[in-house]
TIVO-2410 file (N, C-alpha, C; in nm, 3 decimals):
# residues 79
REC num residu      c1      c2      c3 atome chaine
REC   1      M  -8.597  -7.535 -18.429     N      A
REC   1      M  -8.499  -7.423 -18.491    CA      A
REC   1      M  -8.429  -7.361 -18.389     C      A
REC   2      E  -8.285  -7.372 -18.382     N      A
REC   2      E  -8.242  -7.305 -18.270    CA      A
REC   2      E  -8.136  -7.152 -18.359     C      A
REC   3      L  -8.194  -7.033 -18.324     N      A
REC   3      L  -8.092  -6.914 -18.358    CA      A
REC   3      L  -7.953  -6.915 -18.330     C      A
REC   4      N  -7.870  -6.872 -18.428     N      A
REC   4      N  -7.720  -6.818 -18.354    CA      A
REC   4      N  -7.672  -6.741 -18.279     C      A
REC   5      K  -7.568  -6.727 -18.217     N      A
REC   5      K  -7.545  -6.630 -18.120    CA      A
REC   5      K  -7.547  -6.497 -18.189     C      A
REC   6      K  -7.506  -6.483 -18.330     N      A
REC   6      K  -7.507  -6.361 -18.410    CA      A
REC   6      K  -7.630  -6.315 -18.451     C      A
REC   7      T  -7.723  -6.378 -18.457     N      A
REC   7      T  -7.888  -6.368 -18.501    CA      A
REC   7      T  -7.946  -6.312 -18.368     C      A
REC   8      K  -7.904  -6.359 -18.250     N      A
REC   8      K  -7.968  -6.348 -18.154    CA      A
REC   8      K  -7.930  -6.179 -18.080     C      A
REC   9      K  -7.787  -6.160 -18.108     N      A
REC   9      K  -7.730  -6.009 -18.094    CA      A
REC   9      K  -7.786  -5.944 -18.151     C      A
REC  10      A  -7.789  -5.959 -18.320     N      A
REC  10      A  -7.825  -5.880 -18.381    CA      A
REC  10      A  -7.985  -5.816 -18.362     C      A
REC  11      G  -8.079  -5.920 -18.329     N      A
REC  11      G  -8.212  -5.896 -18.276    CA      A
REC  11      G  -8.208  -5.806 -18.177     C      A
REC  12      I  -8.136  -5.845 -18.061     N      A
REC  12      I  -8.125  -5.744 -17.971    CA      A
REC  12      I  -8.093  -5.625 -17.951     C      A
REC  13      L  -8.026  -5.575 -18.069     N      A
REC  13      L  -7.961  -5.493 -18.102    CA      A
REC  13      L  -8.032  -5.369 -18.160     C      A
REC  14      V  -8.125  -5.464 -18.285     N      A
REC  14      V  -8.235  -5.375 -18.353    CA      A
REC  14      V  -8.318  -5.347 -18.261     C      A
REC  15      T  -8.361  -5.434 -18.175     N      A
REC  15      T  -8.512  -5.381 -18.057    CA      A
REC  15      T  -8.442  -5.274 -17.998     C      A
REC  16      T  -8.302  -5.279 -17.900     N      A
REC  16      T  -8.263  -5.171 -17.880    CA      A
REC  16      T  -8.257  -5.025 -17.891     C      A
REC  17      I  -8.209  -5.038 -18.037     N      A
REC  17      I  -8.198  -4.892 -18.091    CA      A
REC  17      I  -8.357  -4.845 -18.135     C      A
REC  18      T  -8.464  -4.945 -18.156     N      A
REC  18      T  -8.585  -4.903 -18.179    CA      A
REC  18      T  -8.685  -4.851 -18.079     C      A
REC  19      V  -8.613  -4.884 -17.970     N      A
REC  19      V  -8.679  -4.883 -17.854    CA      A
REC  19      V  -8.601  -4.693 -17.841     C      A
REC  20      L  -8.477  -4.679 -17.803     N      A
REC  20      L  -8.436  -4.573 -17.795    CA      A
REC  20      L  -8.474  -4.467 -17.911     C      A
REC  21      V  -8.503  -4.482 -18.034     N      A
REC  21      V  -8.559  -4.405 -18.118    CA      A
REC  21      V  -8.672  -4.375 -18.071     C      A
REC  22      M  -8.803  -4.448 -18.056     N      A
REC  22      M  -8.920  -4.408 -18.007    CA      A
REC  22      M  -8.929  -4.310 -17.856     C      A
REC  23      I  -8.808  -4.371 -17.797     N      A
REC  23      I  -8.817  -4.284 -17.625    CA      A
REC  23      I  -8.769  -4.127 -17.697     C      A
REC  24      L  -8.670  -4.109 -17.807     N      A
REC  24      L  -8.621  -3.978 -17.863    CA      A
REC  24      L  -8.748  -3.889 -17.893     C      A
REC  25      I  -8.789  -3.970 -17.998     N      A
REC  25      I  -8.875  -3.918 -18.072    CA      A
REC  25      I  -9.009  -3.866 -17.945     C      A
REC  26      V  -9.068  -3.943 -17.858     N      A
REC  26      V  -9.160  -3.891 -17.742    CA      A
REC  26      V  -9.096  -3.779 -17.680     C      A
REC  27      I  -8.969  -3.763 -17.640     N      A
REC  27      I  -8.925  -3.653 -17.596    CA      A
REC  27      I  -8.884  -3.550 -17.681     C      A
REC  28      F  -8.867  -3.548 -17.781     N      A
REC  28      F  -8.873  -3.423 -17.849    CA      A
REC  28      F  -9.006  -3.400 -17.910     C      A
REC  29      A  -9.086  -3.458 -17.934     N      A
REC  29      A  -9.236  -3.449 -18.021    CA      A
REC  29      A  -9.338  -3.375 -17.890     C      A
REC  30      S  -9.285  -3.380 -17.765     N      A
REC  30      S  -9.367  -3.332 -17.658    CA      A
REC  30      S  -9.291  -3.179 -17.631     C      A
REC  31      G  -9.185  -3.150 -17.700     N      A
REC  31      G  -9.121  -3.023 -17.655    CA      A
REC  31      G  -9.159  -2.954 -17.768     C      A
REC  32      I  -9.181  -2.973 -17.897     N      A
REC  32      I  -9.225  -2.899 -18.013    CA      A
REC  32      I  -9.344  -2.846 -17.990     C      A
REC  33      F  -9.445  -2.971 -17.897     N      A
REC  33      F  -9.598  -2.910 -17.897    CA      A
REC  33      F  -9.617  -2.839 -17.777     C      A
REC  34      N  -9.503  -2.818 -17.711     N      A
REC  34      N  -9.536  -2.738 -17.609    CA      A
REC  34      N  -9.441  -2.595 -17.557     C      A
REC  35      Q  -9.429  -2.545 -17.730     N      A
REC  35      Q  -9.385  -2.435 -17.733    CA      A
REC  35      Q  -9.505  -2.265 -17.705     C      A
REC  36      T  -9.441  -2.176 -17.645     N      A
REC  36      T  -9.543  -2.084 -17.612    CA      A
REC  36      T  -9.439  -1.928 -17.702     C      A
REC  37      S  -9.538  -1.858 -17.703     N      A
REC  37      S  -9.493  -1.737 -17.774    CA      A
REC  37      S  -9.450  -1.678 -17.656     C      A
REC  38      A  -9.360  -1.638 -17.631     N      A
REC  38      A  -9.331  -1.545 -17.550    CA      A
REC  38      A  -9.320  -1.376 -17.572     C      A
REC  39      P  -9.352  -1.284 -17.559     N      A
REC  39      P  -9.299  -1.144 -17.628    CA      A
REC  39      P  -9.160  -1.147 -17.606     C      A
REC  40      P  -9.102  -1.031 -17.707     N      A
REC  40      P  -8.967  -1.025 -17.694    CA      A
REC  40      P  -8.892  -0.944 -17.571     C      A
REC  41      D  -8.776  -0.996 -17.536     N      A
REC  41      D  -8.749  -0.968 -17.374    CA      A
REC  41      D  -8.661  -0.845 -17.466     C      A
REC  42      F  -8.666  -0.750 -17.409     N      A
REC  42      F  -8.555  -0.573 -17.430    CA      A
REC  42      F  -8.495  -0.542 -17.289     C      A
REC  43      P  -8.389  -0.528 -17.317     N      A
REC  43      P  -8.271  -0.470 -17.165    CA      A
REC  43      P  -8.398  -0.360 -17.101     C      A
REC  44      K  -8.322  -0.355 -16.989     N      A
REC  44      K  -8.441  -0.212 -16.932    CA      A
REC  44      K  -8.377  -0.136 -16.969     C      A
REC  45      E  -8.299  -0.113 -17.033     N      A
REC  45      E  -8.267   0.050 -17.062    CA      A
REC  45      E  -8.360   0.078 -17.201     C      A
REC  46      H  -8.418  -0.005 -17.241     N      A
REC  46      H  -8.496  -0.005 -17.397    CA      A
REC  46      H  -8.408   0.088 -17.524     C      A
REC  47      L  -8.260   0.084 -17.499     N      A
REC  47      L  -8.206   0.148 -17.611    CA      A
REC  47      L  -8.079   0.059 -17.659     C      A
REC  48      Y  -8.096   0.021 -17.804     N      A
REC  48      Y  -8.002  -0.093 -17.885    CA      A
REC  48      Y  -7.961  -0.015 -17.985     C      A
REC  49      V  -7.864  -0.062 -18.049     N      A
REC  49      V  -7.769  -0.033 -18.137    CA      A
REC  49      V  -7.836  -0.102 -18.262     C      A
REC  50      D  -7.977  -0.027 -18.351     N      A
REC  50      D  -7.989  -0.067 -18.478    CA      A
REC  50      D  -7.910  -0.107 -18.607     C      A
REC  51      A  -7.791   0.001 -18.631     N      A
REC  51      A  -7.731   0.004 -18.751    CA      A
REC  51      A  -7.619   0.092 -18.719     C      A
REC  52      T  -7.504   0.066 -18.789     N      A
REC  52      T  -7.397   0.157 -18.782    CA      A
REC  52      T  -7.356   0.157 -18.908     C      A
REC  53      Y  -7.283   0.293 -18.936     N      A
REC  53      Y  -7.199   0.297 -19.078    CA      A
REC  53      Y  -7.113   0.384 -19.042     C      A
REC  54      L  -6.992   0.330 -19.114     N      A
REC  54      L  -6.855   0.361 -19.125    CA      A
REC  54      L  -6.825   0.427 -19.243     C      A
REC  55      L  -6.729   0.549 -19.204     N      A
REC  55      L  -6.691   0.582 -19.329    CA      A
REC  55      L  -6.542   0.611 -19.328     C      A
REC  56      K  -6.458   0.597 -19.421     N      A
REC  56      K  -6.316   0.636 -19.422    CA      A
REC  56      K  -6.253   0.741 -19.476     C      A
REC  57      T  -6.241   0.822 -19.383     N      A
REC  57      T  -6.212   0.977 -19.425    CA      A
REC  57      T  -6.012   1.016 -19.446     C      A
REC  58      N  -5.954   0.928 -19.412     N      A
REC  58      N  -5.838   0.929 -19.430    CA      A
REC  58      N  -5.743   0.838 -19.438     C      A
REC  59      E  -5.621   0.826 -19.465     N      A
REC  59      E  -5.534   0.656 -19.493    CA      A
REC  59      E  -5.431   0.744 -19.494     C      A
REC  60      T  -5.316   0.685 -19.442     N      A
REC  60      T  -5.155   0.698 -19.453    CA      A
REC  60      T  -5.106   0.553 -19.438     C      A
REC  61      N  -4.995   0.565 -19.468     N      A
REC  61      N  -4.912   0.420 -19.448    CA      A
REC  61      N  -4.924   0.322 -19.300     C      A
REC  62      N  -4.926   0.442 -19.189     N      A
REC  62      N  -4.946   0.426 -19.049    CA      A
REC  62      N  -5.092   0.391 -19.008     C      A
REC  63      S  -5.167   0.470 -19.043     N      A
REC  63      S  -5.319   0.473 -18.993    CA      A
REC  63      S  -5.425   0.518 -19.069     C      A
REC  64      V  -5.538   0.477 -19.039     N      A
REC  64      V  -5.688   0.485 -19.110    CA      A
REC  64      V  -5.778   0.547 -19.034     C      A
REC  65      D  -5.819   0.740 -19.062     N      A
REC  65      D  -5.912   0.779 -18.972    CA      A
REC  65      D  -6.068   0.732 -19.014     C      A
REC  66      V  -6.125   0.672 -18.901     N      A
REC  66      V  -6.300   0.627 -18.956    CA      A
REC  66      V  -6.392   0.702 -18.880     C      A
REC  67      I  -6.495   0.750 -18.891     N      A
REC  67      I  -6.601   0.777 -18.824    CA      A
REC  67      I  -6.704   0.654 -18.858     C      A
REC  68      C  -6.771   0.650 -18.703     N      A
REC  68      C  -6.837   0.548 -18.675    CA      A
REC  68      C  -6.973   0.624 -18.665     C      A
REC  69      T  -7.078   0.638 -18.698     N      A
REC  69      T  -7.203   0.676 -18.682    CA      A
REC  69      T  -7.279   0.570 -18.624     C      A
REC  70      P  -7.340   0.571 -18.529     N      A
REC  70      P  -7.427   0.394 -18.469    CA      A
REC  70      P  -7.624   0.499 -18.459     C      A
REC  71      Y  -7.680   0.423 -18.509     N      A
REC  71      Y  -7.824   0.461 -18.531    CA      A
REC  71      Y  -7.871   0.397 -18.383     C      A
REC  72      L  -7.945   0.434 -18.341     N      A
REC  72      L  -7.969   0.412 -18.215    CA      A
REC  72      L  -8.150   0.391 -18.206     C      A
REC  73      T  -8.178   0.308 -18.120     N      A
REC  73      T  -8.336   0.291 -18.113    CA      A
REC  73      T  -8.393   0.247 -17.991     C      A
REC  74      N  -8.470   0.378 -17.953     N      A
REC  74      N  -8.509   0.336 -17.780    CA      A
REC  74      N  -8.653   0.284 -17.816     C      A
REC  75      I  -8.689   0.184 -17.727     N      A
REC  75      I  -8.822   0.114 -17.695    CA      A
REC  75      I  -8.872   0.126 -17.608     C      A
REC  76      W  -8.980   0.181 -17.527     N      A
REC  76      W  -9.039   0.172 -17.421    CA      A
REC  76      W  -9.157   0.071 -17.400     C      A
REC  77      E  -9.191   0.074 -17.245     N      A
REC  77      E  -9.283   0.000 -17.282    CA      A
REC  77      E  -9.438   0.107 -17.235     C      A
REC  78      K  -9.555   0.015 -17.336     N      A
REC  78      K  -9.680   0.052 -17.303    CA      A
REC  78      K  -9.712   0.019 -17.172     C      A
REC  79      E  -9.765   0.172 -17.113     N      A
REC  79      E  -9.826   0.103 -16.954    CA      A
REC  79      E  -9.981   0.103 -17.025     C      A
***
């Protein structure tokens, strides 16, 4: 029994897609299992803005006065 051209092309296509999917699974699965937990990377200054508070104090037709209060956190490395 001889297969027609469409059946041969479909078989080759299915085989190619299966092989590609298997290769992608192996590549991504190896990346998932090789994850390491690194400590958080803080900037050298160890100072970052934790939160900000905005307060509107005055408003006119042309302008708005706003007070911004940043809350800073200082983190240092323990020796």
